[in-house]
C-alpha positions in Angstrom: -19.0 -8.3 6.2 -17.2 -9.3 3.1 -16.4 -12.7 1.8 -13.2 -11.4 0.3 -12.0 -10.9 3.9 -12.0 -14.6 4.5 -8.3 -14.9 3.7 -6.5 -12.6 6.1 -3.2 -12.9 4.4 -2.6 -9.7 2.6 -1.6 -9.9 -1.0 2.1 -9.5 -1.5 5.2 -11.0 -3.0 4.4 -14.5 -1.6 0.8 -14.5 -2.8 0.0 -17.7 -4.7 -0.4 -17.4 -8.4 1.7 -14.2 -8.8 4.6 -14.6 -11.3 8.0 -14.0 -9.9 10.8 -13.9 -12.4 14.5 -14.7 -11.8 15.4 -11.1 -10.9 12.9 -11.4 -8.0 13.6 -15.0 -7.0 17.4 -14.9 -7.2 18.5 -11.2 -7.5 22.2 -11.7 -6.9 22.6 -14.6 -9.3 20.4 -12.8 -11.9 22.5 -9.7 -11.6 25.7 -11.7 -12.0 24.3 -13.3 -15.1 23.2 -9.9 -16.5 26.7 -8.4 -15.9 28.3 -11.3 -17.7 25.7 -11.1 -20.5 26.5 -7.4 -21.0 30.3 -7.9 -20.7 30.8 -10.6 -23.3 29.2 -8.9 -26.3 30.7 -5.6 -25.3 34.2 -7.2 -25.4 33.7 -9.4 -28.5 31.5 -7.2 -30.8 32.0 -3.8 -32.4 30.1 -1.6 -34.8 30.5 -2.6 -38.5 29.6 -1.0 -41.7 25.9 -0.3 -42.4 24.8 -0.4 -38.8 26.0 -4.0 -38.4 27.8 -5.7 -35.6 31.0 -7.6 -36.3 33.4 -9.7 -34.2 36.5 -7.8 -33.0 39.8 -9.0 -34.1 42.0 -10.6 -31.4 44.2 -7.5 -31.3 41.1 -5.5 -30.5 40.0 -7.7 -27.7 43.4 -7.5 -26.0 43.2 -3.8 -25.4 43.4 -1.5 -22.4 39.6 -0.8 -22.9 39.0 -4.3 -21.7 39.8 -3.1 -18.2 37.0 -0.5 -18.5 34.6 -3.1 -19.7 35.4 -5.3 -16.7 35.0 -2.4 -14.2 31.6 -1.4 -15.8 30.4 -5.0 -15.8 31.5 -5.5 -12.1 29.6 -2.3 -11.3 26.4 -3.7 -12.9 26.4 -6.4 -10.3 25.8 -3.8 -7.6 23.1 -2.0 -9.5 20.4 -2.6 -6.8 22.4 -1.5 -3.7 24.4 1.4 -5.3 22.5 2.4 -8.5 23.8 6.0 -8.6 27.5 4.9 -8.2 26.9 2.2 -10.9 25.6 4.9 -13.3 28.6 7.1 -12.6 31.1 4.2 -13.2 29.5 3.2 -16.5 29.2 6.7 -17.8 32.9 7.4 -17.0 34.0 4.1 -18.6 31.9 5.0 -21.7 33.3 8.6 -21.8 36.8 7.2 -21.9 36.0 5.3 -25.2 33.8 7.8 -27.0 34.6 8.1 -30.7 36.5 4.8 -30.9 35.6 1.3 -32.0 35.4 0.4 -28.3 32.6 2.8 -27.6 30.1 -0.1 -27.0 29.1 0.5 -23.4 25.7 2.0 -24.3 23.9 -1.2 -23.2 25.4 -1.1 -19.7 24.5 2.6 -19.5 20.9 1.8 -20.4 20.8 -0.9 -17.6 22.3 1.6 -15.2 19.7 4.2 -16.0 16.9 1.7 -15.4 18.5 0.7 -12.1 18.6 4.4 -11.0 14.9 4.8 -11.7 14.0 1.5 -10.1 16.2 1.5 -7.0 17.6 5.0 -6.2 16.0 6.8 -3.3 17.0 10.3 -4.4 14.9 11.4 -7.4 17.4 14.1 -8.5 20.0 11.7 -9.9 17.7 10.1 -12.5 17.2 13.2 -14.7 20.9 14.2 -14.3 22.0 10.8 -15.4 19.7 10.9 -18.4 21.1 14.2 -19.5 24.7 13.0 -19.0 24.0 9.8 -21.0 22.3 11.7 -23.9 25.2 14.1 -24.0 27.7 11.3 -24.2 25.6 9.6 -26.9 25.5 12.8 -28.9 29.3 13.3 -28.6 29.9 9.7 -29.6 27.5 10.0 -32.6 29.2 13.3 -33.8 32.6 11.7 -33.5 31.6 8.6 -35.4 29.3 10.4 -37.9 26.2 8.6 -36.8 22.9 9.8 -38.3 20.9 12.2 -36.1 17.9 9.8 -36.3 19.9 7.1 -34.7 21.2 9.5 -32.0 17.6 10.6 -31.3 16.4 7.0 -31.1 19.2 6.1 -28.7 18.3 9.2 -26.5 14.7 8.0 -26.5 15.7 4.5 -25.4 17.9 5.8 -22.6 15.3 8.2 -21.2 12.7 5.5 -21.6 14.8 3.0 -19.5 15.0 5.5 -16.6 11.3 6.3 -16.9 10.3 2.7 -16.9 12.4 2.0 -13.8 10.9 5.0 -12.1 7.3 4.0 -12.9 7.9 0.5 -11.5 9.4 1.9 -8.3 6.4 4.2 -7.9 4.0 1.3 -8.4 5.9 -0.9 -6.0 5.7 2.0 -3.4 2.0 2.2 -3.8 1.6 -1.5 -3.4 3.8 -1.4 -0.3 1.7 1.3 1.2 -1.5 -0.6 0.3 -0.2 -3.7 2.1 0.7 -1.6 5.2 -2.8 0.0 5.2 -4.4 -3.5 4.8 -2.3 -4.8 7.7 -3.2 -1.8 9.9 -6.9 -2.3 9.0 -6.7 -6.1 9.9 -5.1 -5.2 13.2 -7.8 -2.7 13.9 -10.5 -5.2 13.1 -8.9 -7.8 15.3 -8.6 -5.3 18.2 -12.2 -4.3 17.7 -13.5 -7.8 17.7 -11.4 -8.8 20.8 -12.9 -5.8 22.6 -16.4 -6.9 21.6 -15.7 -10.5 22.8 -14.3 -9.2 26.0 -17.5 -7.3 26.7 -19.5 -10.4 26.1 -17.3 -12.5 28.3 -17.6 -9.9 31.0 -21.3 -10.5 31.1 -20.9 -14.3 31.2 -18.5 -14.1 34.2 -20.7 -11.5 36.0 -23.6 -13.9 35.6 -21.6 -16.8 37.1 -20.5 -14.7 40.0 -24.0 -13.5 40.7 -25.2 -17.1 40.8 -22.4 -17.9 43.3 -23.5 -15.0 45.5 -27.1 -16.1 45.6 -26.3 -19.7 46.2 -23.8 -19.0 48.9 -26.4 -16.7 50.6 -29.0 -19.5 50.5 -26.5 -22.0 51.9 -25.7 -19.7 54.8 -29.4 -19.3 55.6 -30.2 -23.0 55.6 -27.0 -24.3 57.0 -28.3 -24.8 60.6 -31.7 -26.3 59.7 -30.8 -28.2 56.4 -27.2 -29.2 56.2 -27.8 -31.4 53.2 -29.4 -28.5 51.3 -26.5 -26.3 52.3 -24.0 -28.8 50.9 -25.9 -29.0 47.6 -25.9 -25.2 47.4 -22.2 -25.0 48.1 -21.6 -27.7 45.5 -23.4 -25.5 43.0 -21.3 -22.6 44.1 -18.1 -24.6 43.5 -19.2 -25.6 40.0 -20.2 -22.0 39.2 -16.8 -20.9 40.5 -15.0 -23.3 38.3 -16.9 -22.1 35.3 -16.3 -18.4 36.2 -12.5 -19.1 36.6 -12.5 -20.8 33.2 -14.2 -17.7 31.6 -11.7 -15.4 33.4 -8.7 -17.3 32.0 -10.2 -16.8 28.6 -10.7 -13.1 29.3 -7.1 -12.5 30.4 -5.0 -10.8 27.8 -8.0 -9.5 25.8 -7.9 -5.7 25.8 -11.2 -4.3 26.9 -11.9 -0.6 26.5 -14.7 1.1 28.4 -18.0 -0.3 27.1 -21.2 1.6 26.9 -23.8 0.6 29.4 -26.4 -0.1 26.8 -24.3 -2.8 25.2 -24.3 -4.9 28.4 -26.9 -7.6 28.7 -27.5 -11.4 28.6 -25.6 -13.1 25.8 -27.3 -15.6 23.4 -26.3 -19.2 22.8 -27.3 -22.1 20.5 -30.6 -22.3 22.5 -31.5 -19.1 20.6 -30.8 -20.7 17.2 -34.5 -21.4 16.3 -35.3 -17.7 16.9 -32.4 -16.7 14.7 -33.4 -19.1 12.0 -37.0 -17.8 12.1 -35.7 -14.2 11.7 -33.6 -15.0 8.6 -36.5 -17.0 7.1 -38.7 -14.0 7.5 -36.0 -12.0 5.6 -36.5 -14.5 2.7 -33.5 -16.9 3.3 -34.3 -20.6 2.8 -32.5 -22.2 5.8 -32.3 -25.8 7.0 -30.6 -26.7 10.3 -29.2 -30.0 11.5 -28.2 -29.8 15.2 -26.3 -32.8 16.3 -24.9 -31.2 19.5 -26.3 -33.1 22.6 -24.2 -32.1 25.5 -24.3 -28.6 27.1 -21.5 -26.3 25.9 -19.3 -24.0 28.0 -20.6 -20.5 28.0 -17.9 -19.0 25.8 -18.2 -21.8 23.2 -21.9 -21.6 23.2 -21.8 -17.8 22.7 -19.1 -18.0 19.9 -20.9 -20.8 18.1 -24.1 -18.7 18.0 -22.3 -15.6 16.8 -20.5 -17.5 14.0 -23.8 -19.0 12.8 -25.4 -15.5 13.0 -22.6 -13.9 11.0 -22.6 -16.6 8.4 -26.3 -16.4 7.8 -26.1 -12.6 7.6 -23.2 -13.0 5.1 -25.3 -15.3 2.9 -28.3 -12.9 3.0 -26.1 -9.9 2.2 -24.0 -11.4 -0.7 -26.4 -14.0 -2.2 -29.7 -12.4 -1.4 -33.1 -14.0 -0.4 -34.3 -17.3 -1.8 -30.8 -18.7 -1.4 -30.8 -22.3 0.0 -28.6 -22.5 3.0 -27.7 -25.5 5.2 -26.4 -25.2 8.8 -24.9 -28.4 10.3 -23.8 -28.6 13.9 -21.9 -31.7 14.9 -20.3 -33.1 18.0 -16.6 -34.1 17.5 -14.3 -36.0 19.8 -12.6 -32.8 21.1 -15.2 -30.1 20.3 -17.9 -29.1 17.9 -18.0 -28.4 14.1 -20.2 -25.7 12.5 -20.7 -25.9 8.7 -22.7 -23.4 6.7 -23.3 -24.2 3.0 -25.1 -22.1 0.5 -25.8 -22.3 -3.3 -26.0 -18.6 -4.0 -24.0 -16.5 -6.5 -22.3 -14.5 -3.8 -18.9 -16.1 -4.3 -18.9 -15.4 -8.0 -20.0 -11.8 -7.4 -17.2 -11.3 -4.9 -14.7 -12.8 -7.3 -15.6 -10.5 -10.2 -13.2 -7.5 -10.6 -14.8 -4.2 -9.5 -13.7 -0.8 -8.4 -13.7 -0.6 -4.6 -16.6 1.5 -3.3 -15.5 1.6 0.3 -13.6 0.0 3.1 -13.8 -3.8 3.2 -16.0 -5.5 5.7 -14.7 -7.9 8.4 -17.4 -10.4 9.1 -15.2 -13.5 8.4 -12.2 -11.8 10.1 -14.3 -11.5 13.2 -15.6 -15.1 13.0 -12.0 -16.4 12.6 -10.9 -14.3 15.6 -13.6 -15.9 17.7 -12.5 -19.3 16.7 -8.9 -18.6 17.2 -9.5 -17.2 20.7 -11.1 -20.5 21.6 -8.1 -22.4 20.2 -10.1 -23.5 17.2 -10.1 -22.7 13.5 -12.3 -21.3 10.7 -12.1 -21.9 7.0 -14.2 -20.0 4.4 -14.0 -20.4 0.7 -16.1 -20.7 -2.5 -17.5 -24.2 -3.3 -16.3 -25.8 -6.5 -19.9 -26.3 -7.7 -21.0 -22.8 -6.8 -21.9 -21.1 -3.6 -19.9 -20.8 -0.4 -18.7 -23.0 2.4 -17.8 -21.9 6.0 -16.5 -24.5 8.4 -15.6 -23.7 12.1 -14.1 -26.1 14.6 -14.4 -25.0 18.2 -12.7 -27.1 21.0 -14.8 -27.6 24.1 -12.0 -28.6 26.4 -8.5 -27.3 26.7 -6.9 -23.9 27.2 -8.1 -21.0 25.0 -5.6 -19.5 22.6 
Protein backbone atom coordinates (compact mmCIF):
# COMPACT_ATOMS: atom_id res chain seq x y z
CA UNK A 1 0.00 0.00 0.00
CA UNK A 2 1.09 3.52 -0.72
CA UNK A 3 -0.77 6.74 -0.10
CA UNK A 4 0.69 8.18 -3.23
CA UNK A 5 -1.45 5.67 -5.14
CA UNK A 6 -4.60 7.41 -3.93
CA UNK A 7 -4.88 9.51 -7.05
CA UNK A 8 -4.99 7.11 -9.94
CA UNK A 9 -4.67 9.73 -12.63
CA UNK A 10 -1.19 9.38 -13.97
CA UNK A 11 0.88 12.53 -14.16
CA UNK A 12 0.92 14.00 -17.62
CA UNK A 13 0.32 17.05 -19.65
CA UNK A 14 -3.06 17.69 -17.96
CA UNK A 15 -1.66 17.33 -14.45
CA UNK A 16 -2.68 20.28 -12.24
CA UNK A 17 0.08 22.69 -11.34
CA UNK A 18 2.28 21.89 -14.33
CA UNK A 19 3.22 24.98 -16.36
CA UNK A 20 2.16 24.85 -20.01
CA UNK A 21 3.46 27.65 -22.19
CA UNK A 22 1.88 29.01 -25.37
CA UNK A 23 3.84 26.60 -27.59
CA UNK A 24 2.13 23.74 -25.73
CA UNK A 25 -1.32 25.27 -25.31
CA UNK A 26 -1.69 26.80 -28.80
CA UNK A 27 1.00 25.24 -31.02
CA UNK A 28 -0.33 26.44 -34.39
CA UNK A 29 -0.94 30.00 -33.28
CA UNK A 30 2.41 30.12 -31.46
CA UNK A 31 4.27 28.85 -34.55
CA UNK A 32 2.52 31.45 -36.72
CA UNK A 33 3.58 34.21 -34.33
CA UNK A 34 7.12 32.80 -34.26
CA UNK A 35 7.32 32.75 -38.06
CA UNK A 36 6.15 36.35 -38.24
CA UNK A 37 8.54 37.40 -35.45
CA UNK A 38 11.44 35.88 -37.40
CA UNK A 39 10.34 37.27 -40.76
CA UNK A 40 9.96 40.93 -39.78
CA UNK A 41 13.47 41.57 -38.39
CA UNK A 42 14.99 39.48 -41.17
CA UNK A 43 13.29 41.71 -43.72
CA UNK A 44 13.83 45.07 -42.00
CA UNK A 45 17.26 44.72 -40.32
CA UNK A 46 20.74 44.10 -41.69
CA UNK A 47 24.26 43.94 -40.30
CA UNK A 48 25.84 47.32 -39.69
CA UNK A 49 29.37 48.42 -38.85
CA UNK A 50 30.89 47.16 -35.65
CA UNK A 51 28.58 44.21 -35.11
CA UNK A 52 25.51 46.41 -35.02
CA UNK A 53 22.11 46.02 -36.64
CA UNK A 54 20.68 48.83 -38.76
CA UNK A 55 17.40 49.33 -40.60
CA UNK A 56 17.51 48.48 -44.29
CA UNK A 57 16.82 51.23 -46.76
CA UNK A 58 13.54 50.94 -48.64
CA UNK A 59 15.37 49.85 -51.77
CA UNK A 60 16.88 46.98 -49.80
CA UNK A 61 13.54 45.82 -48.50
CA UNK A 62 12.00 45.68 -51.97
CA UNK A 63 14.37 43.03 -53.20
CA UNK A 64 14.11 39.52 -54.73
CA UNK A 65 15.54 38.19 -51.44
CA UNK A 66 12.21 39.12 -49.86
CA UNK A 67 10.67 36.09 -51.58
CA UNK A 68 13.26 33.83 -49.95
CA UNK A 69 12.46 35.35 -46.57
CA UNK A 70 8.75 34.70 -47.10
CA UNK A 71 9.35 31.09 -48.13
CA UNK A 72 11.62 30.42 -45.13
CA UNK A 73 9.17 32.03 -42.69
CA UNK A 74 6.25 30.06 -44.16
CA UNK A 75 8.30 26.89 -43.72
CA UNK A 76 8.87 27.70 -40.03
CA UNK A 77 5.10 27.40 -39.52
CA UNK A 78 5.38 23.68 -40.40
CA UNK A 79 8.39 23.05 -38.18
CA UNK A 80 6.57 20.48 -36.00
CA UNK A 81 5.07 18.28 -38.72
CA UNK A 82 7.90 18.56 -41.32
CA UNK A 83 11.05 19.54 -39.39
CA UNK A 84 13.58 18.07 -41.85
CA UNK A 85 11.91 19.74 -44.84
CA UNK A 86 11.82 23.06 -42.96
CA UNK A 87 15.55 22.79 -42.25
CA UNK A 88 16.29 22.09 -45.92
CA UNK A 89 14.19 25.08 -47.07
CA UNK A 90 15.79 27.50 -44.62
CA UNK A 91 19.31 26.29 -45.46
CA UNK A 92 18.71 26.65 -49.20
CA UNK A 93 17.21 30.13 -48.73
CA UNK A 94 20.19 31.13 -46.60
CA UNK A 95 22.67 29.63 -49.10
CA UNK A 96 21.22 31.82 -51.86
CA UNK A 97 22.05 34.98 -49.87
CA UNK A 98 25.48 34.08 -48.46
CA UNK A 99 28.02 36.89 -48.62
CA UNK A 100 25.40 39.61 -49.17
CA UNK A 101 23.69 42.11 -46.89
CA UNK A 102 20.58 39.92 -47.06
CA UNK A 103 22.31 36.97 -45.43
CA UNK A 104 20.23 37.32 -42.25
CA UNK A 105 18.45 33.97 -42.15
CA UNK A 106 20.66 32.54 -39.39
CA UNK A 107 17.91 32.94 -36.78
CA UNK A 108 15.48 30.87 -38.85
CA UNK A 109 18.13 28.20 -39.33
CA UNK A 110 18.69 28.03 -35.56
CA UNK A 111 14.95 27.52 -35.00
CA UNK A 112 14.87 24.88 -37.75
CA UNK A 113 17.80 23.01 -36.14
CA UNK A 114 16.04 23.02 -32.77
CA UNK A 115 12.87 21.73 -34.43
CA UNK A 116 14.75 18.85 -36.06
CA UNK A 117 16.16 17.82 -32.70
CA UNK A 118 12.79 18.20 -30.96
CA UNK A 119 10.39 16.75 -33.53
CA UNK A 120 12.27 14.64 -36.13
CA UNK A 121 11.92 10.86 -35.82
CA UNK A 122 15.07 10.07 -37.82
CA UNK A 123 18.17 10.83 -35.76
CA UNK A 124 20.46 11.00 -38.80
CA UNK A 125 19.19 14.36 -40.08
CA UNK A 126 20.14 16.35 -37.00
CA UNK A 127 23.94 15.97 -37.21
CA UNK A 128 23.83 16.41 -41.00
CA UNK A 129 21.83 19.60 -40.62
CA UNK A 130 24.27 20.93 -38.01
CA UNK A 131 27.23 20.25 -40.32
CA UNK A 132 25.47 21.94 -43.26
CA UNK A 133 24.51 24.97 -41.15
CA UNK A 134 28.05 25.39 -39.78
CA UNK A 135 29.45 25.09 -43.31
CA UNK A 136 27.10 27.81 -44.54
CA UNK A 137 27.98 29.97 -41.54
CA UNK A 138 31.68 29.56 -42.22
CA UNK A 139 31.33 30.44 -45.91
CA UNK A 140 29.24 33.49 -45.06
CA UNK A 141 31.77 34.59 -42.45
CA UNK A 142 34.68 34.23 -44.87
CA UNK A 143 32.85 36.17 -47.60
CA UNK A 144 31.94 38.97 -45.19
CA UNK A 145 35.28 38.93 -43.33
CA UNK A 146 33.66 38.02 -40.01
CA UNK A 147 36.13 37.27 -37.17
CA UNK A 148 36.69 33.57 -36.53
CA UNK A 149 35.61 34.00 -32.92
CA UNK A 150 32.17 35.13 -34.07
CA UNK A 151 31.97 32.24 -36.51
CA UNK A 152 32.88 29.80 -33.74
CA UNK A 153 30.26 31.28 -31.42
CA UNK A 154 27.61 30.99 -34.13
CA UNK A 155 28.57 27.34 -34.73
CA UNK A 156 28.25 26.68 -31.00
CA UNK A 157 24.77 28.27 -30.90
CA UNK A 158 23.56 26.25 -33.91
CA UNK A 159 24.83 22.92 -32.60
CA UNK A 160 23.49 23.79 -29.13
CA UNK A 161 20.02 24.51 -30.56
CA UNK A 162 19.85 21.05 -32.13
CA UNK A 163 21.24 19.40 -28.99
CA UNK A 164 18.72 21.17 -26.77
CA UNK A 165 15.83 20.04 -28.97
CA UNK A 166 17.17 16.49 -28.97
CA UNK A 167 17.48 16.39 -25.19
CA UNK A 168 13.94 17.66 -24.75
CA UNK A 169 12.69 15.00 -27.17
CA UNK A 170 14.51 12.24 -25.27
CA UNK A 171 13.11 13.50 -21.98
CA UNK A 172 9.59 13.63 -23.39
CA UNK A 173 10.04 10.08 -24.69
CA UNK A 174 11.10 8.86 -21.25
CA UNK A 175 8.11 10.61 -19.67
CA UNK A 176 5.77 9.02 -22.22
CA UNK A 177 7.18 5.56 -21.53
CA UNK A 178 6.83 6.15 -17.80
CA UNK A 179 3.17 7.13 -18.25
CA UNK A 180 2.53 3.98 -20.29
CA UNK A 181 4.24 1.83 -17.65
CA UNK A 182 2.19 3.49 -14.89
CA UNK A 183 -1.02 2.96 -16.87
CA UNK A 184 -0.13 -0.71 -17.43
CA UNK A 185 0.66 -1.12 -13.73
CA UNK A 186 -2.67 0.50 -12.81
CA UNK A 187 -4.52 -1.91 -15.15
CA UNK A 188 -2.66 -4.84 -13.61
CA UNK A 189 -3.57 -3.70 -10.10
CA UNK A 190 -7.24 -3.30 -11.04
CA UNK A 191 -7.32 -6.74 -12.69
CA UNK A 192 -5.67 -8.33 -9.68
CA UNK A 193 -8.08 -6.66 -7.27
CA UNK A 194 -11.10 -7.62 -9.39
CA UNK A 195 -9.91 -11.22 -9.37
CA UNK A 196 -9.54 -11.14 -5.59
CA UNK A 197 -13.01 -9.65 -5.18
CA UNK A 198 -14.43 -12.28 -7.52
CA UNK A 199 -13.00 -15.05 -5.36
CA UNK A 200 -14.54 -13.50 -2.26
CA UNK A 201 -17.93 -13.10 -3.95
CA UNK A 202 -17.73 -16.70 -5.12
CA UNK A 203 -17.61 -17.79 -1.50
CA UNK A 204 -20.53 -15.54 -0.55
CA UNK A 205 -22.72 -16.93 -3.36
CA UNK A 206 -21.70 -20.50 -2.54
CA UNK A 207 -22.74 -19.90 1.06
CA UNK A 208 -26.17 -18.63 -0.04
CA UNK A 209 -26.74 -21.59 -2.35
CA UNK A 210 -25.72 -24.03 0.40
CA UNK A 211 -28.29 -22.43 2.71
CA UNK A 212 -30.94 -22.79 0.02
CA UNK A 213 -30.12 -26.47 -0.43
CA UNK A 214 -30.35 -27.23 3.28
CA UNK A 215 -33.57 -25.28 3.75
CA UNK A 216 -35.19 -26.81 0.68
CA UNK A 217 -34.30 -30.30 1.95
CA UNK A 218 -35.80 -29.51 5.34
CA UNK A 219 -38.98 -28.22 3.72
CA UNK A 220 -39.32 -31.39 1.66
CA UNK A 221 -38.95 -33.57 4.75
CA UNK A 222 -41.59 -31.74 6.83
CA UNK A 223 -43.99 -30.79 4.04
CA UNK A 224 -46.45 -33.59 4.79
CA UNK A 225 -46.45 -33.27 8.60
CA UNK A 226 -45.83 -29.53 9.08
CA UNK A 227 -47.05 -27.46 6.11
CA UNK A 228 -46.55 -24.19 7.97
CA UNK A 229 -42.93 -25.06 8.76
CA UNK A 230 -42.40 -26.03 5.13
CA UNK A 231 -43.78 -22.66 3.99
CA UNK A 232 -41.42 -20.83 6.34
CA UNK A 233 -38.49 -22.87 5.08
CA UNK A 234 -39.41 -22.13 1.48
CA UNK A 235 -39.72 -18.42 2.30
CA UNK A 236 -36.19 -18.59 3.66
CA UNK A 237 -35.12 -20.32 0.44
CA UNK A 238 -36.74 -17.54 -1.59
CA UNK A 239 -34.94 -14.84 0.38
CA UNK A 240 -31.59 -16.63 0.12
CA UNK A 241 -32.19 -17.04 -3.63
CA UNK A 242 -32.79 -13.33 -4.06
CA UNK A 243 -29.59 -12.55 -2.19
CA UNK A 244 -27.64 -15.10 -4.23
CA UNK A 245 -28.93 -13.62 -7.49
CA UNK A 246 -27.96 -10.17 -6.30
CA UNK A 247 -24.43 -11.37 -5.60
CA UNK A 248 -24.28 -13.16 -8.95
CA UNK A 249 -25.25 -9.98 -10.81
CA UNK A 250 -22.41 -8.27 -9.01
CA UNK A 251 -20.07 -11.09 -9.99
CA UNK A 252 -20.87 -10.97 -13.72
CA UNK A 253 -18.21 -9.31 -15.80
CA UNK A 254 -15.50 -9.69 -13.17
CA UNK A 255 -12.70 -11.80 -14.59
CA UNK A 256 -11.86 -14.60 -12.21
CA UNK A 257 -8.77 -16.74 -12.79
CA UNK A 258 -8.39 -20.11 -11.15
CA UNK A 259 -8.04 -19.59 -7.44
CA UNK A 260 -5.95 -21.65 -5.11
CA UNK A 261 -8.03 -23.84 -2.86
CA UNK A 262 -6.37 -22.52 0.30
CA UNK A 263 -7.65 -19.00 -0.48
CA UNK A 264 -11.29 -20.09 -0.24
CA UNK A 265 -13.05 -19.66 3.07
CA UNK A 266 -15.65 -17.67 4.98
CA UNK A 267 -15.34 -13.95 4.34
CA UNK A 268 -15.40 -11.38 7.15
CA UNK A 269 -17.78 -8.47 7.64
CA UNK A 270 -18.25 -5.53 9.98
CA UNK A 271 -19.19 -7.97 12.74
CA UNK A 272 -15.47 -8.83 12.80
CA UNK A 273 -14.50 -5.19 13.26
CA UNK A 274 -13.86 -5.45 17.05
CA UNK A 275 -11.39 -8.27 16.44
CA UNK A 276 -9.64 -6.24 13.74
CA UNK A 277 -9.42 -3.20 16.03
CA UNK A 278 -7.99 -5.36 18.81
CA UNK A 279 -5.29 -6.66 16.46
CA UNK A 280 -4.16 -3.20 15.34
CA UNK A 281 -4.21 -1.96 18.93
CA UNK A 282 -1.88 -4.80 19.85
CA UNK A 283 0.40 -3.55 17.07
CA UNK A 284 0.51 -0.16 18.83
CA UNK A 285 -2.08 1.87 16.89
CA UNK A 286 -4.39 4.10 18.94
CA UNK A 287 -7.80 3.45 17.36
CA UNK A 288 -11.27 4.68 18.28
CA UNK A 289 -14.35 3.40 16.43
CA UNK A 290 -17.80 4.96 16.08
CA UNK A 291 -20.22 2.50 14.47
CA UNK A 292 -23.53 4.12 13.57
CA UNK A 293 -24.70 1.35 11.21
CA UNK A 294 -27.85 -0.29 12.58
CA UNK A 295 -29.39 -2.28 9.74
CA UNK A 296 -27.81 -5.48 8.35
CA UNK A 297 -25.86 -4.89 5.15
CA UNK A 298 -25.86 -6.97 1.96
CA UNK A 299 -23.04 -9.47 1.97
CA UNK A 300 -20.97 -7.74 -0.71
CA UNK A 301 -21.28 -4.33 0.99
CA UNK A 302 -20.47 -5.83 4.39
CA UNK A 303 -17.38 -7.54 3.01
CA UNK A 304 -16.13 -4.48 1.09
CA UNK A 305 -16.69 -2.19 4.09
CA UNK A 306 -14.62 -4.49 6.30
CA UNK A 307 -11.83 -4.73 3.71
CA UNK A 308 -11.71 -0.94 3.27
CA UNK A 309 -11.39 -0.38 7.02
CA UNK A 310 -8.75 -3.12 7.21
CA UNK A 311 -6.69 -1.61 4.37
CA UNK A 312 -7.02 1.90 5.81
CA UNK A 313 -5.80 0.87 9.27
CA UNK A 314 -2.93 -1.11 7.79
CA UNK A 315 -2.04 1.95 5.70
CA UNK A 316 -1.93 4.15 8.80
CA UNK A 317 0.22 1.63 10.65
CA UNK A 318 2.62 1.33 7.73
CA UNK A 319 3.07 5.01 6.87
CA UNK A 320 2.53 6.75 10.22
CA UNK A 321 3.69 4.05 12.63
CA UNK A 322 2.46 3.04 16.08
CA UNK A 323 1.04 5.52 18.59
CA UNK A 324 -0.79 7.34 15.83
CA UNK A 325 -4.29 8.34 16.88
CA UNK A 326 -6.82 7.06 14.36
CA UNK A 327 -10.59 7.53 14.25
CA UNK A 328 -12.93 5.23 12.34
CA UNK A 329 -16.48 6.51 11.76
CA UNK A 330 -19.20 4.33 10.20
CA UNK A 331 -22.46 6.12 9.39
CA UNK A 332 -25.79 5.25 7.85
CA UNK A 333 -26.80 7.48 4.94
CA UNK A 334 -30.05 7.76 3.01
CA UNK A 335 -28.77 5.57 0.17
CA UNK A 336 -25.91 3.63 1.76
CA UNK A 337 -23.13 3.90 4.31
CA UNK A 338 -20.12 6.19 4.75
CA UNK A 339 -16.75 5.07 6.09
CA UNK A 340 -14.34 7.74 7.30
CA UNK A 341 -10.86 7.03 8.64
CA UNK A 342 -8.87 9.96 10.07
CA UNK A 343 -5.34 9.94 11.47
CA UNK A 344 -2.96 12.59 12.79
CA UNK A 345 0.27 10.87 11.82
CA UNK A 346 3.15 12.21 9.72
CA UNK A 347 2.58 9.67 6.92
CA UNK A 348 1.17 12.21 4.46
CA UNK A 349 4.14 14.52 4.87
CA UNK A 350 6.58 11.66 4.54
CA UNK A 351 4.92 10.51 1.34
CA UNK A 352 4.91 14.03 -0.06
CA UNK A 353 8.66 14.48 0.45
CA UNK A 354 10.76 13.89 -2.67
CA UNK A 355 12.73 10.69 -2.57
CA UNK A 356 14.30 8.28 -4.97
CA UNK A 357 12.00 5.38 -5.76
CA UNK A 358 13.06 2.18 -4.05
CA UNK A 359 10.66 -0.19 -5.69
CA UNK A 360 7.29 -0.55 -7.39
CA UNK A 361 4.47 1.49 -5.83
CA UNK A 362 1.90 -0.19 -3.66
CA UNK A 363 -1.77 -0.31 -4.50
CA UNK A 364 -3.73 -0.31 -1.24
CA UNK A 365 -5.79 2.78 -2.08
CA UNK A 366 -6.18 1.66 -5.70
CA UNK A 367 -7.69 -1.61 -4.44
CA UNK A 368 -9.99 0.18 -1.98
CA UNK A 369 -11.20 2.54 -4.69
CA UNK A 370 -11.84 -0.42 -7.00
CA UNK A 371 -13.96 -2.10 -4.29
CA UNK A 372 -16.02 1.07 -3.88
CA UNK A 373 -16.40 1.54 -7.65
CA UNK A 374 -17.58 -2.04 -8.15
CA UNK A 375 -20.40 -1.34 -5.71
CA UNK A 376 -21.33 1.88 -7.50
CA UNK A 377 -19.79 4.00 -4.75
CA UNK A 378 -16.74 6.25 -4.43
CA UNK A 379 -13.59 6.65 -2.36
CA UNK A 380 -11.54 9.76 -1.67
CA UNK A 381 -8.13 9.75 0.04
CA UNK A 382 -6.05 12.84 0.62
CA UNK A 383 -3.85 14.57 3.25
CA UNK A 384 -5.62 16.70 5.84
CA UNK A 385 -4.93 20.42 5.91
CA UNK A 386 -3.86 20.28 9.58
CA UNK A 387 -1.71 17.19 9.20
CA UNK A 388 -2.49 13.52 8.92
CA UNK A 389 -4.64 11.73 6.38
CA UNK A 390 -8.35 11.36 5.60
CA UNK A 391 -10.04 8.48 3.77
CA UNK A 392 -13.74 8.64 2.96
CA UNK A 393 -15.66 5.83 1.24
CA UNK A 394 -19.33 5.92 0.27
CA UNK A 395 -20.95 2.56 -0.46
CA UNK A 396 -24.54 2.33 -1.72
CA UNK A 397 -26.66 -0.40 -0.15
CA UNK A 398 -29.33 -0.52 -2.86
CA UNK A 399 -29.15 -0.21 -6.60
CA UNK A 400 -27.16 -1.93 -9.30
CA UNK A 401 -23.44 -2.40 -8.85
CA UNK A 402 -21.10 -0.67 -11.25
